[in-house]
N, C-alpha and C positions, 0 to 999 in steps of 0.2 A: 111692613117688612121691606117693601120696595124702597120706601123713603129712608129707612135705616141703611140699606145697601148703598144708596146714593150718598148718604152722609159719610159712610166709611170710605167710599171712593174719594170724596173731596178731601178727606184727611190723609190720603195717600196709602190707606190700608187696603191695597188692591186684592190681596189674597182673601181677606175677610169679606170684602165686598163681593168677590166672585162667588164665594160660598153662599152668601145671602141671596144673590141673584139667582143661583141655581135652585135654591129652595122656592123662591118666588116662581120661577119658570115651571118647576115640577107641579106646584100647586095650580098654576094657571092652566097647564096642559090637562090636568084632571077636571077642573071646574069649567073652563071655557073652551077647551079643545086646542089641539096643536096648531090650527090655522087661524085662530083668533088674532086680530091685530095687536092686542095687549100682550098676548103670548109671544108674538114675534118681536115685539119691542123688548121683552125680557131676554129673548135670545141675543138680541143686539147688545144689551147691557152686559150679559155674560161675556160675550166676545170682546167687548171693550175692556173689561176688567182683566181678561186674559192677556190682551195686547199690552196693557200697562205693566204687566209683569215680565215683559220682554219675550213672551212666547208668540212671536210674530207669525210663524207658519200655522200654528194651531188656531190663532185668532183669525187669520185669513180664511182658513177652511170653514170656520163657523160663520164668519161674515158672508161668505159665498152661499152657504146653506140658507141663511136668513134671507139673503137677496133673492135666491131662487124661489123660496116660498112666497115672499112678498110680491114678486112679479106675477105669480100664479093667482094669489088670493086678492091682492090689492090693485094689480096692474103696474105696468112699467112707469107710468107717469105719476104715481102716488108719491107724495112728499116723503113718506117713510121708506119707500123703495129707493128713492133718490139719495136719502141719507145713508142707506146701506151700501149703495155704490161708492159713496164717499169713504165709508169705513173700510171697504175692500181696498180702495186706493191708498188709504193711510197705512194699512198693514203691509201693502206691497212696498210703499215708500220706505217704511222702517227697515225693510230687508235690503235696501239700497238699490231697488229696481226703479229708478227715478223716471225713466222714459215710459215704462209700462204704466206707472202711476199717473203720469201726465195724460196719457191716452184716456184713462178712465175718468179723470177729472174733467177733461174736455167733453167727453160723452155726457157726463152729468150736467155740465154747464149748458150744453146745447139743449138738452131736455128741459132744464129749468127755464131757459129763455123762452122756450115754446109754451110750457105749461104755466109758469108763474109770471113771466114777463122779465124784461131786461133789467128793470129797476127794483125787482123784489130783493129783500135783504138776503135770502138764501142764494139767489143767483149771484149777487155781488160777493158773497162769501166764497162761492165756488170759483169766481174769477181770481180771488186771492189765492185759493188752493192751487190753481193752474200756475200762477206766478211763482209760488213757492217751489213747486216741482221743477219748473224751468230753472230757478235759482240753484236748486240742488244739483242740476246737471252742469253748473258752471256757466250758464248763459246769462251772465249778470246784467248786461245791457237790456236784453229782451225782457228779463224778469222785472227790472226796474221800471221800464216803460209801462208794463201791465199793472204793476203795483201802484204807480202814480195815477193811472187811468181809473183803477178801482177805487182808490182813495178819494179821488175827485167826485166820483159818482156817489160814494157813501156819504161824503160831506154834504152833498146836495140833497140826497134822499133821506138819510138818517140823521144828519146833523153832525157837527164837529166833535161833539162829546159823547156820541153813541159808543158803547163798548166794542162793536164790530169795527167802527171807524178807527178807534184807538188801537185795536189789534192790528189793523192794516198799517197804521203809522209805525208800530213796533216792528213789523215785518220789513217795511221799507228801510228803516234805520239799520236793521241787520244786513240787508242787501247792500246798502251803501258802505257799510263797514267792510264787507267782503271785497268790495271794489277798491278799498283803500281810501275812500272818501270820508276820512275819519271826522273831520270838523263838522260836516253836514250831518253825519250820523249822530254825533253828539248833540247837535242842535235839535234834531227831531226827537232824539231820546229824551232830552230835557223837557221839550214841549209835551211829549206823551206822558211823562211822569207827572208833570204839573196838572194836566187835564185829568189823569186818573186819580190823583189825590183829591181834586175838587169834586169829581163825579162819584167815585167809588169809595173814597176815604183812604187815609194813609196806611191803614192796616190790611187793606184788601189784598188777597194773593196776587192779583194782576198788577196792582201798584208796586208790590214788592218785586215782582218780576221786572217791572220797568226800572226800578232802582238798580237791580242786578245788571240789566242790559246796558244801562247808562254807565255803570262802573266799568264794564268791559270796553265800551267805546273810549273811555278815559284811559284805560290801561294800555290799549293798543297804540295810543299816542305817546307811550313811554312815561306817563304820569303815574308811576307805580305806587307811590306812597298815598296819593289822593285816591287812587282806585282801591287800595287796600282798606282805607278808612271807610269808603262807601260800601264795599263788600261786607265789612264787619258790622256796619249799621244795619244792612239788609239781613244779615245772619241773625243778629240779635232780635230784630223784629219777627223774623220767621220762626225762631225758636219759641217766642212768646205766643204768636198767633197760630202757627201751624203745628208746633211741637218739634222736638229735637230729631224725631225719626222720619219726618215728612220728606219725600223725595226732593222737593224744592229747597228745603233746609240743607239737605246733604249736598246738593249742587252748589249752594252758597259756601259751604265749608271748602269745597274744591276751589272755588273762585278766590277765596281768601288765600288758600295755599299757593295758587298760581301767582297771585300778586306778590307774595313773600318770595316765591321762587325767582321771579323776575328781578328781585332786588339782591339775588345771590345768596339768600339765606336758605341753602339747600337742606340742611339738617332739620331746621324748623318746619319747612314745607313737607319734608318726608314724614314727620310726626303727624301732621294734619292729614296727609294722604292716607296714612295707615289708620288713623281714627275714622275717616270716612269709609274706608274699605270695610272695617270691622262692623260699622253700623249698617252698611249696605248689605253685607252678607246676612245679617240678622233680619233686616226689614224686607229686602228685595229677593234675597236668595243668592247663593254662590254663583249661579249660572246666568243671572240677569245681566244684560248688556252693559248697564251702568256700573255694576259691580266689576265686571271685566275691564271696563275703562279705567276704573280706579286702581285695579291691579297694575295696569300698564303705567299709570301715573307714578305709582310707587317705584316701579322698575326704572322709569326715566329719572326719578329723583336719585336713585342709587347710582345710575349711570353718570349723572352730572357730578356726583361726589367722587367718581373714580372707583366705586366699588363694583368693578366689572364682573367678577365671578357671581356675586349675589344677584346683580342686575340681570345677567344672562339667564340664570336659572328662572327668575321670575318672568322675564320676557318669553321664554320658551313655554313655561307653564300657562301663561295668559293666552299665547298664540294657539296652543293646543285646545284650550277651552273655547276660544272664539271660533276656531275652525269647526268644532263639534256643534256649538250652539247656533252660530250665525252663518256658517258656511265659509269656504275658502275664499270666495270672491266678494264677501261683504266689505264695504268701505272701511269699517273698523278693523277687520282682520288684515286688510292690506296696509293700513297705517302701522299695525303692529309688526308686520314683516319688514316694513320700511325702517322702523326704529331698531329692530334687532339687527338688521344689516349694518346700520350705522355703528352699533356697539361692536359688532364683529370686526369691522374695519378699524375701530379704535384699538382693538386688541391685536391687530396685525394679522387677523384671519381673513386676508384679502380675497382669496379665491372663493370661500364660502359666502362672503359678503357680496361679491360681484354676482355670483349665481342667484342669490336672493334678490338683489336689486333688479336684475334682468327679469326675473320671474314676476316681481311686483309690477314692473312696467308693462309686461305682456298682459297680465290680468287686468290692470287698469285700462289699458287700451281696449280690451275686449268688453269690460263691464261698463266703463264710464265714457269711453270714446277717446280718440286721439287728441282732441282739443280741450278736454276737461282740465281744469287747473290742477287737480291731484295727479293726473297723468303727466302733465308738464313738470310738476314737482318731482315725479319719479325720474323723468329724463334728466333733470338737473342733478338729482342725487347720484344717478349712475355716472354722469359726467364727472362729478366731483370725486367719486370713488376711483374712477379710471385715472384722474389727475393724481390722486394720492399714490396710485400704483406705478406712476411714471409712464402711463400710456397716453402721452400728451396729444398725439395726432387724433386718435379716436375721441378723446375727451373734448378737444376743441371743436370737432365736427358736431358732436351732440350738444355742446353748450351753445353753439351758434344756431343750431336748429331750434333749440328750446327758446332761446331769446327771440328769435324771429316769430315763433308761434305765440309767445306771450305778448309780444308787442301787438300782434294782430287780434288776439282773443281778449286780453286783459287791458291793453293800452300801454303806451310807452312809460307812463309815470306810475303804474301800479307797483305797490311794494314788492310783489313777487318778481316782477320784471326787473326791478332795480337790484334785487338779490342775485338774479342770474347775471346781470351786467357785472356786478362785483365779483362773482365767482369766475367769470370769463376773464376779467382783468387780472385776477390772481394767477390763472393758468398762463396767460400771455407773459406775465412777469417771470414765471418760472422757466419759460422757454427762452428768456432773454429778449423778448419783444417789449422792451421797457417803454418805448415811445408810445406805442399803441395802448399799452396797459395804463400809462399815465393819463392819456387822453380819456380813456374809459372811466378811470377812477375819478377824474375831475368832473366828468359828466354825471356820474352817479351821485357824487357829493352835491353837485349843484341841484339836481332833481330832488334829492332827498331833503335838502334845505327848503326847497319850494313846496314840496308835497307834505312832508312830515314835520317840518320845522327844524330850526338850528339846534334845539336841545334834545331831539329824539335820539334814543340809544342807537338806532340804525344809522342815523346821520353821523353820530360820533364814531361809530364803527368805520364808516367811510372815511372820516378824517384820519383815523388811526391807520387805515390801510394805505391811504395816499402818502401819509408821513413815512410809513415803512418802505413804500416803493421809492420815495425820494432818497431815503437812507441807502437803499440797495444800489442806487445810481451814483452814490457818492455826494449827493446834494445835502451835506450834513447840516448846514446852517438852517436851510428852509425846513428840513425834517425836524430839527430840534424845536423850532418855533411852533410848528404844527403839533408836535407831540405835547409841548407845554400847554398849548391852547386846549387840546383834547382833554388833558389831565384836569385842567381847571374846570372845564364844563362837566366832566364826569364826577368830580368831587361835589359839584353843586347839584347835579341831577340825580346821580345814583348813590352818592355817599362815599366816604373814604374807604369803607371796608368791602365795597362791591368788587367781585373778581375782575371786572373790566377796568375799574379804577386802578387796581393793583397792577394789572398788565400795563396800563398807561404809565405808571410810575417806573416800572422796569424798562419800558421802551424809551422813556425820556432819559433815564440814567445811561442807557446804552448809546443813545444819540450824543449825549454830552461827552462820553468817553471817546467815541469815534471822532467827534469834532476836535477834541484836545489832541488825540493821536495824529490827526491830519495836520495840525499846525505845529506839532513838536517833533514830527518824524524827520529822518535825514532827507536832505534835498534831492537825492537820487532816487528816492522811492517812487514807484510807478503809481500814478493817480488811479483811483477807482479799484484798487485791489483789496478793499475791505472784505475780510473773510466772514465776519459775523453776519449770518443771514437773519434779517429781520422777519419776524413772524407776522403774517397777515392774520386777522381774526376771521374765524369762520362766519359765513353769512347764511347759515342754515336756517330753515323755518322752524318754528316751535313744534315740538313733538307731541305735546300733551293732548290727550283726548278728553272728551266729555266737558268741553268748555261751553259756556252759554253766553 
């Protein structure tokens, strides 16, 4: 019975697995007694199955009960007790309480170092857990240092091709990606995939996860078509190996949709998001965090297509469910508030949007801390909103504070820092501070070319924004040249039908018209009185949830 429950769990059938684990637990309580180690292991298995269904608080309660019994029966130093401590930490982490989770992970690590030794596989696994919890708090540099240290020890103790070593490599690649070190993340991702294929086989779930993660690393570099192809390959394999209803398969459908979305094919991505949502409602339940994330993805897709009323309804419905299921201050809930605020602003509901943005910022400061990347993103969002409302002085103050913090926390060349630089440049331009704005736009472009590459969509956005700024200053010839170059690159990278490419076509046409008017207008015309305001392109971060 226990083996069948474990098999159901690995198939992603968590509700069925839970039911079977309960039956095993009840039988063991009768035959072996409530305090028997095997009975306590079954309690642990029930709690894990509950957690996988997104019932994090219920799972935490049961994990704590198991831990308490194991401490009494087996002792605080027993391996099963230490595993229960880890399970409590995981449940807390899933609730977005990253600092509290880190504390428990560190306690476990300390005990394991004493009981098992510093080189024991379980000790090294706990080191990686500590690193991941640090990473979740946005302390990327500290997390990376610990991940590299753990990986080095695992390679020495366990070998380069041990599953735990490969898991650590995968975590390191994710951490590097979050720091904007995309090329290195891709390199480690490819190495992990290669090793997993050799050690575990091409069809192993961990190998397929590596394919998925590598595709994400490719996607964030702006190679959307290549990423889509790899996500589709992963999806095809997962459907065959794991089944169409497995949670990993559903995640892959989302990743395919995101890749399509990035190419501007919003209607097609909406269809895939809805397909995933329908499957998740059936497989995971309507209240599961992953299902709610998919609801948000559908809402975002509607938002991007300009279907504001339908999008707002779905945003509010999702937010209401997330507040009930996850709590008001869960990171996913806060992302949803952030997305709804953006939509309200797009509809001209500026007062409500501003209230919501300030509320999100306040909650993120309280829950995640003032230096967390998500908190800094909220600062940037609020500043951008104030900019749109014409509150330039306050917007500039917040933009500069955000930029200063991001440079300190994330580094001067992190993609998020560069987004803030771009936003600040746009604000300066709207205040008529064109010289400072141009300097900042050129600096952003230069850094993006160095960090992301000349063909990355964000780099092309910087080119467009610089060209638009030059146009506003009456530097029509230089603006036209840059718009033409941007258009050529966008046609090559994104395709002729992508919304960004179409915007570039319009910008180039406008630049040509302005240049012709400049050379053909009456001699007495005053230079620099071009009325047509060139639109900068928004440098907002991606909204989608549930990406892997």
